[in-house]
N, C-alpha and C positions, 0 to 999 in steps of 0.2 A: 688694840690689835698689834701695836708696835712690837711687843715681845714675840708674838706669834709669827710676825713677818720675819723677824731676825732668826728665829728657830727654823722656819721653813727655808730661809736663804742658806742657813748652815747645812740643812739636809741636801739641798741642791748642790752646794759646793762639794759636799762629801761624795755625791754621785758623779760629779764631773771629775773629781780626783780618782775615784775608783775606775771610771771609764778610761782614763788616759794614763794613770800612773801606777796601777796595781798589776803590772805584768800582762795587760790585756787578757785577764783571767777569763773573760766572758767569751773569748774566741774558742771554737771547738775544732780547729783545723790541725791540731797537733797530734799526728799519728806516729807510727813507728818511723824512726829516722831513716835516711837513705842507707841502703844496704846492698851488698853483693854476696853471692855464695862463696864461702871460703874454699880453698883448694882441698882441704881435708876437714871433715866434720868432727868436732870434738865429742867425747863421751858426755852424756847428760844423765843425771838421776833426778827423777820427779818425786818430790816428797809431798804427801797429802795427809795432813792431820784431819781425823774424822771422829766426831763424837755424836752418836745418835743421828746418823745421816742416811739411814736405810731408805728413807722416802725419796731423797733427791739423787742418790747414786745412780739409779737406772737412767737418769737423764744427763748425767755428767761423766761418769767413769768410762763408758764406752768411747767417748770422744778422746780421752787420753790414751786408751788402749789402741785406738786407730790412728795415732799420730804417724804421719808420713815423714819420718825423719831419716836422712841418709846415713847418719852415724849410729853409734850404739846408744840406746836409751833404755832405761828401766824405771819402773814405778814402785815406790814404797808407800803403801797406805798404812798409816799408823792409827789403829783403832784405840782411841783414847777413852777406855772404860765405858763403851757404849752399852746400853741396855736393850737395844732394839735389833740386835743381830747385824750391825753394820759390817763387821768383818766377814760374816758368812755371805751376805749379799754381794760384797766385793769379790769374793772367791767365785761365786756362782756366775757373776757377770764376766769374769776373766775366762772361765771355762766355756761360756757361751759365745763370746765374741773373739777370743784369742787376741792377737796383736802383740803389743809390747809385754815383756815379762812383768808380772805383778807379784810383789811380796807383801803379805799382810802380817803385821806384827803388833804387839801391844807393849807399852812401856810400864804399865802399872800406874798407880796413883802418883801424882806429882809430889815431891817433897816440899817442905815449907820453903817459901820464898820463890816459888815458881808458879806461873799460871799454867793451867792444864794444856792449853794449846801450844805454848812454847816448849813445855816438857815433851810433848809429842813431836814437835819439830826437831828438838834436840836428838830424840831417839831415831827419827828418820834420817837425819844428817849423819848420825853415827853409823847406821846401816849402809848409807850411800858411800861413805868414805872408803869402805873396803873395796869399792869398785874404782876408786881413783878418778872420779869425773872432773872435767874442767869446769862444768857448770852444774848448778842445782836449780831446778824449777820448783819453787814453793807455790803451791796452788791449793785453794780451798776445795772442799768436797762438793760444793754446789756450783762449781765453775765448769762450763762446757767450752771446749776448744775446737775450732775448726781444724781439719787434718793438717794444715800447714802451719799451725800456730807455733809449735816448738821450733820448726825450721826457721821461720821468720824472726823469732826472738833471738835465736843464736846468731843468725846472720847480722842482725842489727847490733848486737853486743860486740861481735868480732869486728865488724866494719868500723864502728864508732869508737872502739876501745873502751866500752863501758864495763864497769864492774857490776852494775845493777841496771837492769831494764825492766820496767814495770808498766803494765797496762791496766787502766781503770776499766774493769769489765762492765759491759752494758747490762744494767740491772733490769729486772723484769718490770714492765709497766702494762698491766692488764686490768687490774681492778681500778675503781674510781679513785681510791685513796693512793694507790701506787702512782697513778697519773698525776695526782696533785702534789705528792710529797717526794717521789724518787728523783725526778730530774733536778729538783731544788737541792737535794742532798749532794749531788755531784757539783752543782753550781756553787754551793756554799763551800764545799771542800776546795774547789779551784780558787775561790776567793781568798781562802786562808793560805793556800799553798799554790801560788800561780805556777803552772807547769813550766812556763818559759824560764822562770828563775831557778827551778830545781836543777837543771842541767848545767848551770853556770859553775865553772870551776872557781873555788874560792868564795862562792856565795854562801849565805847562811841558810837559805831555804832548802829543806830536805823533806821528802815525803815519798811514799810508795803506796800502791794499792795491794793489800794483802792477798787478794784473790789470784794475782798473777805476777810473780816476781821471779825473774831469771837472775840468779846470783852467781858470780864467779866464786868458785870454791876457795881460791887463794884469798880473795877479799873477805869472805866469811871468816876464815881463820885469822886474818889480820885484825878484823873488827871484833873478834871473839863472839861471833853469832852462833847460837842465841844466848849464850851465858851472860853476855854483857847487858842484855835486855830482858832477863828472865822474869822480872816482875811487871813488865809492860802490859797494860791492858790494850792500849792502842799500839799494837805490836808492829804494824806496817810502817808507821811514821818513825817509831823508835829504831827500827831496823835500818831505814834509809839514813837517819841521822848518824848512826854508828858507822855505817859504811863510808859516808861522806866525810865525817870527822877523822876517820883513819886514813884519809887520802884517796878514797875511791871516787870514781866518776859514776854518777847516777843519772837516770833518765826516767821520766814518767809522762805518759800521754794517754789519750782515750783509745779504747779498743774498737775495732770494727768487726773482729771475728772471734771475740772472747766474750761469753755471756754468762750471767748468773741465772740459774734456774730456780733459785729459792723464791717461793711466793710470799708476799706480804699482803694478803687479801683485805685485812682489816686495819683500821687506824691503830688499834691496840698493838698489832704486830710491829708496825712501823715505829710506834711510840717506844716500845721496848728496845728496838734496834738502836734508836738514837739516844735514849735516856740512859742506857746502861753504861755509856762511857763519856757522855757530854761533859760532866763535871770533872772527869779525869783530864779532859782536854784543857780545862781551865786551871789545872794543877791544884784542884781542891782549895782554891783561894777565894774567899767571899768577896774581897775587893775586886778581883778580876771578874767574878760573877756579876757584881753590881755594874761594873763598867761595860760588860758585854750586854746586859739587859738594856742599859741606857743607850748604848751604841746601836743595837738592833732597833730600838724604838725610834731613835733619831733618823736612821737611814731608811727603814722599811715602813714604819707606821706613820710617821709625820706627814709624808707626801699625800696619801689619800685623806687623812684627817684634816690637813690644811686646806685641801681643795674643797672638801665639804663645808668646813667652817667658814672659808672665804665666801663661798656662794651663799651660805645662810646669812652671814653678817654683812654681806655686800662689800667685802674687802677685795678689790680686784688684785692688789699685789699678792695677798696671801693665796688666792685661788690660782693665779698664774704661776707663781713659784711652785706651789704644790703640784699643779698639773705638769709642769716641766720636769720636776724631780721624778714624778711617777712615770712619765714617758721615758726618761733615760733608764730608769730601773727596768721597766718592761722591755725596752729595746735591748738591754744587755742580756736578758733572759731568753730572747727569741732563738739565738743560735743553739742553746742547750735543748730547747723544745724541739727544734728541727733535728738535732742529733738523735733524740729519742722518738722522732716521728710522731709528735703529739700536736694537737691543734694549738694554733698560736693564740687562741682565746684564753689560754691558761696564763699568758704573760701578765695581764693586769691583776691576776689573783695572787701574784707573788707576795704582796703584803700579808694576806691571810695565811699563806704557807709559812712565812717568816714568823708570824705570831705563834703558829703551832710549834715551830722549832724553839722559840723563846720559852714557851711553856714546858716543852720537853727538857730544856736545859735547867730550868728552875726545879722541875720534878727530879732530875738527876741529883741536884744538890740536896733536895729534901731527903731522898733515899739515902744519900751518903751520911747525912747527919742523924738519920734514924738507925745507922749502923749496918745498913744492908750492903753498902759498897757496890762496886761494879760487878756485873754478873755476865757469865758466858757459859751456855750449855749446862745450866743447873749448878754451876759453881759460883760462889761469891768471893770477891777479893777486896780486902781492905786497902786503903791508900798506903803506899810504901812509906816506911818510916824515914823521915828526912832528918832526923836528929843526929 
């Protein structure tokens, strides 16, 4: 059992390091930064890329139309080759609810070297530039905003001098699988990109949440957005990196009044959501994949396995170390469960959820090597040529 004890001790050490040295990623108290209303409210254009979103638009678009914004704001919904009447649904909703002006347009099929979503974003930004806005709000078609959302985002950007302000929308957690998997998705994202590190000037950590990104137009032009990231499948992180590397100030936190209305009722739905881009996150590198699998196993799977093995074999050190590591793990997950208003009994199940994510990541790599690539809304993208 000596080897097992050392492996379990390494897992506990990893958790203590994550607890204290990874930007306090597990804390969920980072909301919009302090802000005051500007003396004059700048013009804002809202760009919504939408492909086959007729089902969710009735639950999201009216919230954008109803934005209580003191300045001039306008919405550009870009219908990216939808086959379900997305554009017509959007126009019908605008006629029914009124509110902010809405323009619905379509860019046609993306040319080679572009993902469909970013081609739609490019078209929307092109339409918006004719209005000369100071800010662009890039938001997905499944995101519902409270009436003061745009006002608060602009006030935060103006007060803090940020070029990019992004909020991680609260995802839907209603089905059993959503309750088990969704809070962990945000937890793992924050572990990879600690929110407190993102706002550091000169720091390397950069990320955004694509569902809600307020972007200064000048910063977008300086960073050549979206042209500079036209092949990105994980477009929100790529966007944030481009803005930060071009000298912009960025901020990311959790949302309180911005929610995703997209349902993921089955495990298969969540599996596709994660696996479509998981291997892209690992830069399609098999060695990074191997390290990730071993790291997930050490950090998330060893603690419960060591506790059980220690109890069965009568090894007190193994059982105690495994229990301690599992307790730290569960403790760091509790704030996220509270943020999502979920029962705390889900915290000890985090190793099982991590195992699901490990399998999703491996499946993402398998799909890549089968030539299927990353997928989004019926389109499949091969890995960018690095040669």
